[in-house]
C-alpha positions in Angstrom: 249.5 120.7 110.0 246.5 119.6 109.4 244.0 117.9 112.1 241.7 115.0 110.6 237.8 115.0 111.8 237.0 112.9 115.0 235.8 108.9 112.7 233.0 107.7 114.0 233.4 104.8 117.3 231.9 101.5 117.0 233.8 99.9 119.8 231.9 98.5 122.4 233.0 97.9 125.8 231.2 94.8 127.0 232.2 93.6 130.3 231.0 90.8 132.7 230.7 91.4 136.1 231.5 88.9 138.9 230.5 90.9 141.9 229.3 88.5 145.1 225.7 89.1 145.3 224.7 88.3 149.3 222.0 84.8 149.5 218.7 85.9 149.9 216.8 84.4 153.2 213.9 82.1 152.6 210.8 84.4 152.1 213.2 87.1 151.2 213.9 88.3 154.9 216.5 88.9 156.9 216.5 86.0 159.7 216.3 87.7 163.5 218.8 87.2 166.1 222.6 86.3 166.7 224.8 89.3 167.4 226.7 91.9 165.0 230.2 90.2 164.7 228.2 86.6 164.3 226.6 88.1 161.2 229.5 89.6 159.9 231.4 86.3 160.5 228.6 84.7 158.3 229.1 86.8 155.4 232.8 86.4 155.4 231.9 82.4 155.3 229.6 82.6 153.0 231.9 85.2 150.8 234.8 82.7 151.0 232.6 79.2 150.0 231.5 81.9 147.2 235.2 82.5 146.3 236.1 79.2 146.3 233.4 77.5 144.1 234.0 79.9 141.6 237.5 79.3 141.4 236.6 75.2 141.1 234.2 76.5 138.1 236.9 78.1 136.4 239.4 75.4 136.9 237.3 72.1 136.5 236.7 70.7 132.9 233.4 70.4 131.5 232.2 68.3 129.4 230.5 70.7 127.6 233.7 72.4 126.9 236.2 72.1 124.4 239.5 73.3 126.0 237.6 75.6 128.3 235.5 76.9 125.3 231.4 76.8 125.8 230.2 74.5 123.3 226.5 74.7 121.9 224.5 71.0 122.5 224.8 70.1 118.7 228.5 70.7 118.4 229.5 69.1 121.8 228.9 65.8 120.0 231.1 66.6 116.7 233.9 68.0 118.4 234.6 66.0 121.4 234.0 62.9 119.9 233.5 61.9 116.1 232.4 58.1 117.2 229.0 57.4 117.7 227.9 57.2 121.5 229.2 54.7 123.6 232.6 54.6 121.9 236.4 55.4 122.8 237.3 59.4 121.7 239.0 59.3 118.4 243.2 59.7 118.7 244.6 63.1 117.6 245.6 62.4 113.6 249.0 61.7 113.8 251.6 64.4 112.6 248.6 66.8 112.6 249.0 70.2 113.8 247.4 69.9 116.8 249.5 66.7 117.6 252.3 68.3 116.8 251.2 71.3 119.7 250.5 69.3 122.6 253.5 66.9 122.2 255.6 66.2 125.2 258.4 67.4 122.2 257.1 70.4 121.6 256.1 71.4 125.2 259.6 70.8 126.2 261.2 72.9 123.6 258.8 75.6 124.7 259.5 75.1 128.6 263.1 75.6 128.1 262.6 79.2 126.3 260.3 79.9 129.6 262.6 79.1 131.7 265.3 80.8 130.1 263.5 83.4 130.2 261.9 83.0 133.5 265.5 82.6 134.8 267.2 86.2 132.9 267.0 87.7 136.3 268.9 85.2 138.3 265.6 84.2 140.1 262.8 81.2 139.2 259.1 82.0 140.0 257.7 79.8 142.1 255.4 77.9 139.9 259.0 77.6 138.0 260.7 76.1 141.2 257.9 73.5 141.5 257.5 72.3 137.7 261.3 71.8 137.7 261.4 69.4 140.8 259.0 67.0 138.4 259.2 68.2 135.3 258.2 64.8 133.1 255.5 64.4 135.2 254.4 68.1 134.9 254.9 67.6 130.9 253.2 64.5 130.4 249.8 65.4 132.5 250.0 68.8 130.6 250.5 66.8 127.1 247.4 64.7 128.8 244.9 67.7 129.6 245.9 69.2 125.9 244.5 66.0 124.3 241.5 65.3 126.0 240.1 68.9 126.0 240.4 69.5 129.8 243.3 72.0 129.7 242.0 75.3 131.0 244.2 78.3 131.3 244.8 79.5 134.9 243.9 83.5 135.7 246.5 86.3 134.8 248.4 88.1 137.0 248.0 91.8 136.2 251.3 94.3 136.4 251.1 98.1 135.3 253.7 99.4 133.5 254.0 103.4 132.9 253.6 104.9 129.6 256.0 107.8 127.9 252.9 110.0 128.9 253.2 111.0 132.8 250.8 109.7 134.7 249.4 107.0 132.4 250.0 103.2 132.5 249.5 100.2 130.6 248.1 97.2 131.9 250.2 93.8 131.1 248.4 90.8 131.6 250.7 88.1 132.3 249.8 84.4 132.0 251.3 81.9 134.6 254.3 79.7 134.2 252.3 76.7 132.5 250.0 78.7 129.9 253.4 80.3 128.8 254.5 77.0 127.7 251.5 76.0 126.2 251.5 79.6 124.2 254.8 79.1 123.2 254.4 75.5 121.8 251.4 77.1 120.2 253.6 79.9 118.9 256.8 77.8 117.9 254.5 75.7 115.9 252.3 78.3 113.8 254.7 81.5 113.9 256.0 81.0 110.3 252.9 80.0 109.0 251.6 82.7 110.2 254.4 85.2 108.8 253.6 84.2 105.8 250.1 85.6 105.7 251.3 89.2 106.6 252.0 92.6 105.1 255.4 93.7 103.2 254.4 96.8 105.0 253.9 95.9 108.8 257.1 95.8 111.0 256.9 95.5 114.5 257.1 91.7 116.4 258.2 90.4 113.7 261.7 88.3 113.6 264.4 89.9 111.2 262.5 92.8 110.7 262.2 96.2 112.4 262.1 100.1 112.9 265.3 100.1 109.9 262.9 98.3 107.4 260.2 100.8 108.3 262.6 103.9 108.0 263.7 102.9 104.8 260.4 102.2 103.0 259.1 105.9 104.1 262.5 107.6 102.8 262.2 105.5 99.5 258.3 106.8 99.2 259.2 110.3 100.0 262.2 110.2 97.2 259.4 108.6 94.7 257.0 111.9 95.2 254.9 110.8 98.3 255.7 114.0 100.1 251.8 114.0 101.8 252.1 112.1 105.2 249.4 110.7 107.5 250.2 110.4 111.3 247.7 108.3 113.0 247.2 105.2 115.4 244.4 102.5 115.9 243.3 104.0 119.8 243.3 101.4 122.6 244.2 99.0 119.9 244.8 95.8 122.3 242.1 96.4 124.8 239.6 96.0 122.0 241.0 94.0 119.2 239.2 91.3 118.1 240.8 87.4 118.5 238.1 86.3 116.0 239.8 89.0 113.1 242.9 87.0 113.8 241.5 83.7 113.4 239.4 84.8 110.6 242.8 85.0 108.5 244.7 82.1 110.1 242.1 79.4 110.4 242.1 79.0 106.3 245.6 78.3 106.8 245.9 76.0 109.8 242.6 74.1 108.9 242.8 72.5 112.2 239.9 73.2 114.7 241.4 72.0 117.7 244.3 74.4 117.1 242.0 77.4 116.1 240.0 76.6 119.5 243.4 76.4 121.9 244.5 80.0 120.2 241.0 81.4 121.1 240.7 80.0 124.6 244.6 81.7 125.4 244.0 84.9 123.7 240.8 85.6 124.7 240.1 87.9 127.8 240.0 86.2 130.6 239.9 87.2 135.1 243.2 88.2 136.4 244.0 87.9 140.0 242.7 90.9 142.1 240.2 91.5 139.4 236.6 91.2 139.6 235.9 91.7 135.9 236.5 90.4 132.1 236.2 92.5 129.2 234.0 91.5 126.8 237.0 92.0 124.2 240.6 92.5 123.4 243.9 90.8 123.0 245.8 90.4 126.3 249.0 92.0 126.2 251.9 89.9 128.0 251.1 87.0 126.0 253.9 85.8 123.6 251.0 85.0 121.1 249.5 88.9 121.6 251.8 90.6 119.1 251.2 88.0 116.4 247.2 88.1 116.9 247.3 91.7 116.8 249.5 91.6 113.7 246.9 89.4 112.0 243.5 91.1 112.6 245.2 94.0 111.0 245.9 92.0 107.9 243.2 93.0 105.9 243.6 96.5 106.2 247.2 96.7 105.5 246.2 94.7 102.2 243.3 97.3 101.5 245.8 100.4 101.4 248.8 98.8 99.7 246.4 97.5 97.0 245.3 101.1 96.5 248.6 102.3 95.9 249.1 104.0 98.8 252.5 104.3 100.5 252.2 102.3 103.6 253.6 101.5 106.7 251.9 99.9 109.9 254.7 99.3 113.5 252.0 97.8 115.4 249.2 100.3 115.9 251.3 103.1 114.7 250.4 104.0 111.2 251.5 106.3 108.7 250.2 106.7 105.3 252.0 108.3 102.3 250.6 110.0 98.9 251.6 111.9 95.8 249.2 114.7 96.6 246.0 115.9 99.6 243.4 114.6 97.8 244.8 111.3 97.4 245.7 111.4 101.4 241.9 112.1 102.2 241.3 109.7 100.2 243.7 107.1 102.0 242.3 108.3 105.4 238.5 107.7 104.6 239.6 104.3 103.2 241.9 103.6 106.5 239.1 104.8 109.0 236.2 102.3 107.4 238.5 99.3 107.4 239.5 100.3 111.2 236.0 100.8 112.0 234.7 97.7 110.1 236.4 95.9 113.2 234.6 98.0 116.0 237.9 100.2 116.4 238.5 103.9 115.6 241.5 105.9 115.0 243.1 108.1 118.0 242.0 111.5 117.0 244.8 113.3 119.4 247.8 111.7 117.3 246.1 111.6 113.5 247.2 114.4 111.7 248.2 115.4 108.1 251.4 116.7 106.9 254.3 116.8 104.7 258.0 115.9 104.5 258.6 119.5 103.4 256.9 120.2 107.0 258.5 117.4 109.0 257.8 114.9 111.1 259.0 112.0 113.5 258.2 108.5 113.0 259.8 105.5 115.4 261.8 108.1 117.0 263.6 109.2 113.5 263.0 112.9 112.6 261.9 112.9 108.5 262.4 115.8 106.3 262.9 116.8 102.8 266.1 115.0 102.6 266.4 113.3 105.6 267.0 110.2 106.2 268.7 109.3 103.2 267.6 106.0 101.3 270.7 103.6 101.8 269.9 101.2 99.5 272.3 98.8 101.5 270.5 99.6 104.6 270.5 96.3 105.8 273.8 94.6 104.9 275.5 93.8 108.1 279.1 93.8 107.9 280.3 89.7 108.1 283.7 88.6 108.9 283.6 86.0 105.8 281.4 87.7 103.2 280.4 85.2 99.8 282.9 86.2 97.2 281.9 85.8 94.1 283.9 86.6 90.6 281.9 87.9 87.9 283.7 88.3 84.2 282.2 89.4 81.1 284.7 91.1 79.1 285.1 89.1 75.5 288.9 87.8 75.5 289.4 87.9 78.7 291.0 84.7 80.5 291.0 83.3 83.8 293.9 81.3 85.3 295.9 80.4 88.4 299.1 81.0 89.3 301.4 81.3 92.8 298.1 81.0 95.0 296.3 83.6 93.1 293.5 83.7 90.5 294.5 86.2 87.5 292.1 87.3 85.0 293.7 88.4 81.8 292.3 90.9 79.7 291.5 90.5 75.8 295.1 91.7 75.3 296.9 89.0 77.6 297.9 91.9 80.2 296.8 90.9 83.9 293.6 93.1 85.0 292.9 91.2 88.6 295.0 89.0 91.0 292.3 87.7 93.4 294.0 85.0 96.4 292.5 81.7 95.5 291.3 81.2 99.0 289.1 84.5 98.6 287.3 83.2 95.8 283.9 81.2 96.2 281.8 81.4 93.0 283.0 82.4 89.7 280.5 83.7 86.8 281.6 83.9 83.4 279.3 85.6 80.4 280.2 85.2 76.6 283.5 84.7 75.2 286.0 84.2 78.3 288.6 81.7 78.8 288.7 79.1 81.6 292.8 77.5 81.5 292.5 73.9 82.5 294.6 74.8 85.8 292.1 76.9 86.9 289.5 74.5 85.5 290.8 71.9 88.2 291.2 74.0 90.5 287.4 75.1 90.6 286.2 71.2 90.5 288.9 70.2 93.0 287.7 72.8 95.7 283.7 72.9 95.4 283.8 76.1 93.5 281.4 76.4 91.0 282.1 77.8 87.5 278.8 79.1 85.6 279.0 79.9 82.0 275.9 82.4 80.6 276.0 83.7 77.1 276.7 87.3 75.8 272.6 87.9 75.8 272.7 86.3 79.8 271.3 83.0 79.4 272.1 80.0 81.2 274.5 77.8 79.4 275.6 75.3 82.6 278.4 75.2 85.2 280.8 73.0 86.6 280.5 71.3 90.2 283.1 69.5 92.2 281.3 65.9 93.5 280.0 67.0 96.6 280.0 64.4 99.4 276.5 64.8 99.9 275.8 62.4 96.8 273.6 59.5 98.2 272.4 56.9 95.5 269.0 55.9 97.8 268.2 59.5 97.5 268.3 60.1 94.0 266.3 56.8 93.3 263.4 58.5 95.9 263.5 61.6 94.3 263.3 60.0 91.0 260.3 57.7 91.8 258.7 61.1 93.5 259.4 63.0 90.4 257.4 60.6 88.1 254.3 60.4 90.8 251.9 62.7 89.9 249.8 62.4 92.7 253.0 62.5 95.2 254.0 66.1 93.5 250.9 67.7 92.8 250.6 68.9 96.6 254.1 70.2 96.8 254.1 71.6 93.1 250.9 74.1 94.5 253.0 74.8 97.3 255.9 76.2 95.0 252.9 78.2 92.6 251.4 80.0 95.6 255.1 80.7 97.3 255.8 82.6 94.0 252.4 84.2 93.7 252.5 85.6 97.5 255.9 87.7 96.8 254.7 88.8 93.5 252.0 90.9 95.7 254.2 91.5 98.3 256.8 93.2 95.0 253.6 94.8 93.9 252.9 96.4 97.6 256.5 97.7 97.6 256.7 99.3 94.2 252.9 100.0 93.6 252.1 104.0 93.0 248.9 105.6 92.5 250.2 108.0 89.7 251.2 105.3 87.7 248.4 104.5 85.7 248.8 100.9 87.1 245.8 99.1 88.8 247.5 97.6 91.6 244.6 96.5 93.3 242.8 94.8 90.6 246.2 92.9 89.7 246.6 91.9 93.5 243.0 90.9 93.4 243.4 88.1 90.2 246.7 87.2 91.7 245.1 86.2 95.0 241.7 84.4 93.3 244.7 82.1 90.8 246.2 81.3 94.2 243.4 79.8 95.5 243.0 78.2 92.4 246.1 76.8 92.7 245.1 74.9 96.1 242.3 72.9 93.7 244.5 72.4 90.5 244.5 69.1 89.7 247.4 68.7 87.5 251.1 70.5 87.2 249.6 71.5 84.0 246.6 73.5 85.2 249.3 74.6 87.8 251.7 76.2 85.2 248.9 77.9 83.0 247.9 79.5 86.6 251.0 80.2 87.3 251.6 82.0 83.8 248.5 84.2 83.7 249.2 85.5 87.3 253.0 86.4 85.7 251.4 87.9 82.5 248.8 90.8 84.7 252.3 91.1 87.2 254.5 92.2 85.1 252.0 94.0 82.9 251.4 96.0 86.3 254.6 96.1 86.5 255.3 97.7 83.2 253.9 100.8 84.4 255.7 101.4 87.2 259.4 102.3 86.0 260.3 105.4 84.5 259.0 107.2 81.7 261.9 106.4 79.7 262.1 103.2 80.6 260.6 100.9 77.6 259.1 98.1 79.5 255.7 96.4 77.7 255.7 93.6 80.0 258.2 90.4 80.1 259.4 89.1 76.7 261.9 86.8 76.9 264.6 84.9 73.9 265.2 87.5 72.9 264.1 90.3 75.5 263.0 93.0 73.9 264.3 96.0 76.1 266.4 97.4 79.3 263.8 95.9 82.2 263.8 92.5 80.1 267.6 92.2 79.7 268.0 92.9 83.4 265.2 90.4 84.1 266.4 87.6 82.4 270.4 87.9 82.9 270.0 88.2 86.9 267.5 85.0 86.6 270.1 83.2 84.6 272.1 84.0 87.9 269.8 82.9 90.2 269.3 79.8 88.1 272.9 78.6 88.8 272.6 79.6 92.2 269.7 77.2 92.6 271.6 74.7 90.9 274.7 74.4 92.6 272.6 74.4 95.7 270.5 71.6 94.6 273.7 69.7 93.7 275.1 70.7 97.1 271.7 69.3 98.6 272.4 65.9 97.0 269.4 66.4 95.0 269.6 65.7 90.6 268.3 69.2 89.2 266.9 67.5 85.9 264.0 65.7 88.1 261.5 68.4 88.6 258.2 68.9 90.4 256.6 72.0 89.4 258.5 71.6 86.0 258.4 68.8 83.9 261.9 66.2 84.2 263.8 66.8 81.1 267.6 66.6 80.0 267.4 69.7 78.3 267.3 71.8 81.3 267.5 71.6 85.2 263.9 71.5 86.0 264.5 71.2 89.9 266.4 74.2 89.6 263.2 76.3 88.0 261.4 74.5 90.6 263.6 75.8 93.2 264.0 79.5 92.0 260.0 80.2 91.6 259.9 81.4 94.9 263.2 83.8 94.3 262.5 85.0 91.1 260.0 88.1 92.7 261.1 87.8 96.2 265.5 88.5 95.2 265.2 89.1 91.2 262.2 91.3 90.6 262.4 93.7 93.4 266.5 94.0 93.1 265.5 95.0 89.4 262.6 97.6 89.9 264.8 99.2 92.5 268.0 99.2 90.0 265.3 101.4 87.6 263.6 103.5 89.9 266.9 105.1 91.7 267.8 105.3 87.9 271.1 103.3 88.7 270.2 100.9 85.7 269.2 103.7 83.4 268.3 103.3 79.3 271.6 103.9 77.8 273.2 100.5 79.5 271.4 98.7 77.2 272.7 98.0 73.7 270.9 96.1 71.0 271.8 92.6 69.9 274.2 92.0 66.8 271.3 90.0 65.2 268.9 93.6 65.9 266.0 90.9 67.4 266.7 91.7 71.3 268.4 93.8 74.0 271.5 93.4 76.1 272.9 94.8 79.1 275.8 96.8 78.2 279.3 96.4 80.2 278.3 99.2 82.8 274.3 97.8 82.7 276.0 94.5 84.1 278.1 96.0 86.4 275.0 98.1 88.2 272.9 95.0 88.0 275.5 92.5 89.4 276.1 94.9 92.2 272.2 95.3 93.4 271.9 91.3 92.9 274.7 90.9 95.0 273.7 93.4 97.3 270.7 91.7 97.8 271.9 87.8 98.2 274.8 89.3 100.9 271.7 91.0 103.1 271.9 88.9 106.5 268.2 87.8 106.9 266.4 86.5 110.2 262.9 85.0 110.3 262.5 83.9 106.3 262.7 80.4 106.9 261.7 79.0 110.6 265.2 78.3 112.7 267.5 79.8 109.9 269.5 82.9 109.8 272.0 84.1 107.4 272.5 85.4 103.6 269.8 85.2 101.1 272.4 83.2 99.3 272.4 80.7 102.3 268.8 80.8 102.2 268.7 79.2 98.6 270.8 76.7 99.8 268.6 76.0 103.0 265.2 75.7 100.9 267.2 73.3 98.7 267.8 71.3 101.7 264.2 71.6 102.6 262.6 70.8 99.4 264.8 67.8 99.6 263.0 67.1 103.0 259.7 67.3 101.2 260.9 64.9 98.4 262.1 62.4 100.5 260.0 62.6 103.7 256.4 61.8 103.5 254.3 64.1 105.3 256.9 66.8 105.5 255.1 70.4 104.4 257.2 72.2 102.6 256.4 76.4 102.4 257.9 79.2 100.8 260.5 81.8 102.5 258.7 84.8 104.2 259.4 88.2 102.9 262.5 90.1 104.6 
């Protein structure tokens, strides 16, 4: 194990003093006369008056502040009022982000969360009991103070808790109940938006992501040949992190100055009861906002290491970097040190070391070695009492029929091959020349069981779907009008493209390797630039062009990240030219059928597109819905199968016309197993307020897409990486 040299420290520890200073007497001389006790009493009285005045100044609203933030003279008028002098202040824009945060409804939901957590030990704090006594008045007053700019947070309560190291403590600064309600309202409103900005290699403080995912990533990196390991963390991270670094990432997405100011006000250092000094920087540990802001403040560090192709995992400020050789690892150390130093931080040299998997090390409580822990492709699939039961049949000449309460699959020779209880079947996928009896067809339609038809090549042909109770004429008319209005659907089309491009970067970060010859950094930079251009696209044709350009570079990079014996020369379709493309096309066809069924279940017409033009020849809205799920579900699955060699060159076969490549039976089996393992994963945090399998997420996202189409003002966002 090799220790690394200390990096240059650029951290500032500015402190603001609040020490009491005795008042000077007239002429600078001490008054004569009076007893010693009277003089002491006078000093105490002065200090008490001084303390009361300081507290009054801390809490009193000032007209040279906005939400408690000091404003320069030229900014006061523009932030406190957008109207000419003497005019009434402008109301918050309806449905704006700040309006939602400061609404009584949002504050009420936040209060319920805070109350439940305060009641865990069976005792309520004094302030909680006071709020309960007059809840409606309290919430209305809190909402008003937030909206008129007079809200000022109260002092923290300091709590020192022991660290693992004997004799060391960590100082927590706990907000008051009132301030916790405001913080929770902010967090509940922006959490999903913020999560979309975080790296796929950041594992702490995120719903649905944790230590198991970080451990599996490191084990995968080890098996991919990344044997050299850098272990480090950021020294005194929370006390020295800058809120402005987090806001630099968050502000362009929130696009709300008042929300930015409120976050800054809540997160900046402030006085705690019993403390005389306030740090000049840092993020207070003890606030529900601090973990989110701490993650965002290092977002550019995460991106730089992942763009460079290093194996990278960060859990809070605890970092592991993996590389194929020692020189690359030293380069990674230099890059990490420089990126951290740019934030005025430094790496903790006592906890910084370079080692290998052969030597072994411990991370997140797990001992890593040359072979342990083993990679488990199903580590994040939890047992479910009612898993999705999908029947795939792809043998030419097979036939499905029902009898005596069971679904029977006969082989080409007419002999039964599989017998399944009908109630155990939730979906059927048929590939090639597979027959379906009239009885099986009627049973599937009557029970709302989708039957999907794919060609032998793996192309989507169509599907049988029963008459859903969700069909609604008014909704369909609204959808048709929306699809015909170019200006109305353009913002949603932009969001669809940006969601897909974001996940393409995520796939590159998880699969990128320095020794592959692929310029991951250049590709990620290009995709980010195209994503930014998409926000200004003036029509869907331009959006489709940007998406196509990004996908070309993306698949070119992926083609360099597969084993050498796997032929993959970028994306090819109709027909696919190699094993990788055959796998992508087959899985995309299955995914398209999933999205079509989800839209029908949501009461939407699949042919009326938003990004893709509406047509009778394809399910355009299904293609829209599946865009973000292509990289998120299919691409990462296919790449994992290829790199782990569960999908190998011998699984491909030439098409009869010799113009393309098909998956053979074993290849289809391997792909379907991997695809179903992904779709059956139990996921939490990918969509706000929703948990379930990825298959259920597709259905939920279809419902949210319906909201974006039928509800003016609803802003659709893609799913977060999980």
